[in-house]
C-alpha positions in Angstrom: 8.8 -20.9 43.8 7.4 -21.7 40.4 5.3 -18.4 40.5 8.4 -16.5 41.4 10.3 -17.9 38.5 7.5 -17.2 36.1 7.4 -13.6 37.3 11.1 -13.4 36.9 11.1 -14.7 33.4 8.3 -12.4 32.5 10.2 -9.5 33.9 13.3 -10.5 32.0 11.4 -10.8 28.8 9.9 -7.3 29.2 13.4 -6.0 29.9 14.8 -7.7 26.8 12.0 -6.2 24.7 12.8 -2.8 26.0 16.6 -3.2 25.4 15.9 -4.6 21.9 14.2 -1.3 20.9 17.2 0.5 22.1 20.0 -1.5 20.7 22.1 0.5 18.2 23.1 -1.0 14.9 25.9 0.8 13.1 25.4 3.7 15.4 21.7 4.1 14.9 18.6 3.2 16.9 15.2 2.3 15.6 12.0 2.3 17.6 8.9 1.0 16.0 5.2 1.6 16.3 5.2 4.6 18.7 1.7 5.9 19.1 1.2 9.5 18.3 -2.4 9.6 19.1 -4.2 8.2 22.1 -7.7 7.4 23.5 -8.2 11.2 24.2 -7.8 11.9 20.5 -11.1 12.9 18.7 -12.5 9.9 16.8 -10.4 7.3 18.8 -11.2 3.8 17.8 -9.3 0.6 16.9 -8.5 1.8 13.4 -6.9 4.9 14.7 -5.0 2.8 17.4 -3.7 0.6 14.6 -2.7 3.2 12.0 -1.6 6.2 14.1 1.9 5.0 14.9 5.3 6.0 13.7 8.9 4.6 13.6 11.7 6.7 14.9 15.2 6.1 13.4 18.0 8.2 15.0 21.7 8.4 15.5 22.9 7.0 18.9 24.9 9.2 21.3 24.5 12.3 19.1 22.8 15.6 20.1 21.3 18.5 18.0 20.6 16.4 14.8 18.1 17.4 12.1 14.9 15.3 11.8 12.7 14.6 8.7 9.1 13.6 9.2 8.4 11.3 6.2 5.0 10.4 4.9 4.5 7.5 2.5 2.6 7.6 -0.7 -0.3 5.5 -1.9 -3.0 7.9 -3.0 -4.3 8.3 0.6 -5.7 4.8 0.3 -2.8 2.5 0.6 0.9 2.2 1.7 2.8 1.8 5.0 5.5 3.7 6.8 9.1 2.9 6.1 12.5 4.6 6.7 13.8 5.2 3.2 17.3 3.6 2.9 18.5 6.8 1.2 18.0 8.6 4.5 19.7 6.0 6.7 23.1 6.5 8.2 23.2 10.2 7.3 23.5 11.7 10.7 19.8 12.6 10.9 16.7 11.2 12.5 13.7 10.0 10.4 10.1 9.8 11.7 8.3 7.4 9.4 4.5 7.8 9.8 1.4 5.7 9.2 -1.9 7.5 8.9 -5.5 6.6 8.4 -6.6 5.7 4.8 -9.7 6.0 2.6 -12.2 4.4 2.5 -12.0 3.7 6.2 -11.9 7.5 6.8 -12.5 10.5 4.7 -10.9 14.0 4.3 -9.5 15.6 6.4 -8.8 12.7 8.7 -5.5 11.8 7.0 -4.4 15.4 7.1 -5.2 15.7 10.8 -3.2 12.5 11.4 -0.2 14.0 9.5 -0.4 17.1 11.7 -0.6 15.0 14.9 2.5 13.2 13.8 4.4 16.4 13.1 3.2 17.8 16.5 4.4 14.6 18.3 7.9 15.3 16.7 8.0 18.9 17.9 7.0 17.9 21.4 9.3 14.8 21.7 12.3 14.9 19.5 14.5 17.0 21.9 14.4 14.2 24.6 15.8 11.9 22.0 18.6 14.3 21.2 17.1 16.0 18.2 17.0 19.7 17.5 13.5 20.9 17.7 14.4 23.9 15.5 15.6 21.6 12.7 12.4 19.5 11.9 11.7 19.1 8.2 8.7 17.5 6.6 8.7 15.5 3.4 7.0 12.7 1.6 6.3 11.2 -1.8 3.1 11.6 -3.8 0.2 11.4 -1.3 2.9 12.0 1.3 4.0 15.1 -0.6 0.4 16.4 -0.6 0.2 15.9 3.2 3.6 17.7 3.6 2.2 20.8 1.8 -1.1 20.7 3.5 0.3 20.6 7.0 2.8 23.3 6.3 0.7 25.7 4.4 -2.7 25.5 6.2 -1.7 26.5 9.7 -5.0 25.3 11.3 -4.0 21.7 11.5 -0.9 22.2 13.6 -2.5 24.9 15.6 -5.0 22.4 16.9 -1.9 20.9 18.7 -0.5 24.2 19.9 2.2 24.2 17.2 3.0 27.1 14.8 3.5 25.5 11.3 6.1 28.2 10.6 8.4 26.5 13.0 8.9 23.7 10.4 12.5 24.1 9.0 11.4 23.2 5.5 8.7 21.5 3.4 10.0 19.1 0.7 7.1 17.5 -1.1 8.1 14.9 -3.8 5.6 15.0 -6.7 2.7 16.0 -4.4 -0.7 17.3 -5.6 -1.0 21.1 -5.2 -4.7 21.1 -6.3 -7.1 19.2 -4.2 -6.0 15.6 -4.1 -7.9 13.1 -6.3 -9.0 11.0 -3.3 -10.9 13.9 -1.5 -12.4 14.7 -5.0 -13.5 11.1 -5.4 -15.1 11.2 -1.9 -17.4 14.0 -3.3 -18.1 12.3 -6.6 -15.7 14.6 -8.6 -13.8 13.2 -11.5 -10.0 12.9 -11.1 -9.7 14.9 -14.4 -11.6 17.9 -13.0 -9.3 20.2 -11.2 -10.5 21.7 -7.9 -8.8 24.2 -5.8 -10.5 24.5 -2.4 -9.5 24.4 1.3 -8.0 21.0 0.8 -5.6 22.2 -1.9 -2.1 23.5 -1.0 -2.6 26.1 -3.7 -5.5 27.6 -1.6 -3.1 28.4 1.2 -0.2 30.2 -0.6 1.2 32.8 1.7 4.3 34.9 2.1 5.3 33.7 5.6 5.3 29.9 5.1 8.3 27.7 5.8 10.9 27.2 3.0 9.3 25.2 0.3 11.2 22.9 -2.1 9.0 21.4 -4.8 10.3 18.4 -6.6 8.7 16.5 -9.5 9.6 14.0 -12.2 9.8 14.8 -16.0 6.7 16.8 -17.1 6.2 14.3 -20.0 6.5 11.2 -17.8 4.8 12.4 -14.6 1.1 11.7 -13.6 -1.3 13.9 -15.5 -0.4 17.6 -14.9 1.7 17.0 -11.8 4.7 19.0 -12.9 2.4 21.9 -14.1 0.5 21.9 -10.8 3.8 22.4 -8.9 5.1 25.0 -11.4 1.8 27.0 -10.8 2.2 26.5 -7.1 5.8 27.8 -7.4 4.6 30.8 -9.4 1.7 31.7 -7.0 4.1 31.5 -4.0 6.3 34.1 -5.9 3.1 36.2 -6.4 2.4 36.0 -2.7 5.8 37.2 -1.9 7.4 34.1 -0.6 11.1 34.2 -1.3 12.1 30.7 -0.4 10.3 28.5 -2.9 12.3 26.3 -5.2 11.0 24.1 -8.0 13.0 21.1 -9.4 12.0 19.0 -12.4 13.9 15.7 -12.6 14.2 15.0 -16.3 13.9 11.4 -17.4 12.1 10.2 -14.3 8.4 9.3 -13.9 6.3 9.6 -10.9 7.6 6.6 -9.1 11.2 6.8 -10.3 11.7 10.5 -9.3 11.9 9.7 -5.7 15.4 8.1 -5.8 17.1 11.3 -7.1 14.9 13.5 -5.2 16.4 12.2 -1.9 19.7 13.8 -2.9 17.9 17.2 -2.9 16.2 16.6 0.4 19.5 15.7 2.0 21.1 19.0 0.8 18.2 20.8 2.4 18.6 19.0 5.7 22.4 19.6 5.8 21.9 23.4 5.4 19.9 23.3 8.7 
C-alpha cells in the first residue's frame, strides 16, 4: 500500500510539473530549458547538455503567429538566455537561446549552436501554433553577430537541412560585421586589428539573403567602430544587389542603451510578416 501511494504521489508530481510548464499567464505560455541538441550532436558532452537549451514563450490558443529567435549578448563569453520584456505580450513567440561560450569552446562552436537553435525552431514551431514562414532572428551585440552569421553564411543551417533564406528577417542589434573580437582573440589577434574572414558577416554579403535590418547606437557613443562596421555592411549589401537592407542609427544611445529603442524597430518588422 505504501509503495502504491509513493508511486501515485510521484506520478502526480510529474503531472503537476508537466502542467506547470503549460499554465498560461495573461494568455501566454512559457516552457523553459528545452534541449535543442542531443547526444547524437557532434561534440556532445555535459557542457553542451547544460548550455544548448532554449526557452519558448508563446501566445496560448493562437495559430499562425510570428516567432523571433533571440540571442543574448556577452561577447561570446558570458550572458544567459532571457525573454526581453519588450517582446512579451505582443502576440508573438520568442525563442530565447543559450549557447556555448569561450573559453570552454572556440569558434565556430557558438555559431553552430545558434544555427542548431534556429533549425529547432523551423522544425518545431508549427506544432506549437507558430507560422514556420514567419521566423525572424535577432539578438544584441554578440547575439547580433550570431544573427548575421547564421543568416548570411548558409552552410551552418544547411548542416541541419534548412535553407537560411527561409528566415523571414535578420535584425542584429549592434552586432560585429567584421570577425568578432573573441574569435580574433582565440587566434592571438588584437581587438583593434580588423579582420574580415569566413567568420565575418561582411565576408558573406550576397544578393539573395533574407531581409536585413541593421541597428546601432550613436556612432560617437557606440563601441569602437560599431556603427561604421554596420554602415559598410549596408553599403556592401547594396553593391551585392541586395534590395532589402536597412540601416538605423539610434542617436543618443550607447552600445548597451540602444537595445531598448531597437525593440520598437524589431516589432515593426515582425508585424509586417
